[in-house]
N, C-alpha and C positions, 0 to 999 in steps of 0.2 A: 504493500500500499504506500502511495507517495501523498505526502501533504503538501499544499500549496500555500505560502503566507504571503499576503501582500500587506505592505505598511505604507501609508502615503501623507504627506503633509500636504495641505491646501495652501493656495495662494494668499496673499493678503486680500482682504475684503469680500471672500467668498462666504456665502451665508451656509448656515447648516441644512436648509432646505436642498439648497443645490446639491450638497453631498448626498443627502439621503434620495435624491431622485437617482443618482449615479448607482449608489448601493442597492437600491430597490431593482434597478434594471439588472443588475447581476444576480440577485436573489431570484429572479423570475427566469433566468436563462435556463435553457434547456439543450441538452446536446443528444442528437438522434432521438428527439421526442422525450428524452428521460430528464427530469429536474436533477440537477447537480447538487442540491442542499448545501449551496454557500451559505456560510455564516459570515456576516457581514455588520459591522456597527461604527459609530462615529465614538470617538474618544470622551469620557466622562469629565475630564479636566481635573482629576484627583491629584494629578503631579504635574509640576511645572516642567515644559520640555518635551511633552510627550507629542506622538504623532497624531494626526487628525482623525484618521480611518484605518480601518484594518478589515481583512477579510481571509477566511480559510475556507479550503474544499479540498477534499481527499479523493484520490484516484486509484484505481485498481492497479495501475503500473504506469510505466514511463509513457507507452503508447497512448493511453488514455489521456494522459497529461498533454502530450503533444496535439492531440487531436482537439482538446479544448483551446490550447495556445493558438492554433492556427484556424480555430472556427470563425467564419465571417461575421456572425452576431457579436461574437465576444469582441473581436478586434474593432468594429463599429462603436461599441460601448466605449472601449479603451480610447479611441480616438475621438469620438464626439462628445462624451460626458465626463471621463477622468481627464484628458490630458488638457483641456481647457481650464480647470479648477485646481490642478496639482502642481505643486512648486517642486516636489519630489515624490517618488516612487520607488521602493525597494521590494524585492522579491526574494523568496527563498523556497527550495524544494527539497525536501528529505523524505527518505525512507521512514516509515514507523515501524517499530519493532514488532 
């Protein structure tokens, strides 16, 4: 099992509603008709210096992750919803024990 974690920092002046719109688009994303079960949310502000949002999603294997990464709708969401609001986006994929 592969876990994908994405952490982002929004640009100055971006409203929480804009971030929620982008996150909800990913929550609703399906691949081959199957929901992905993306868990996503905005930072609660409990500690100074945190990122603005994060999401996680698990995949059966590397091939499943690569299909997600190349998916046309996923890339549209990244390009049209996340790129304009994000100052920084970091990703990591790791194998779950």
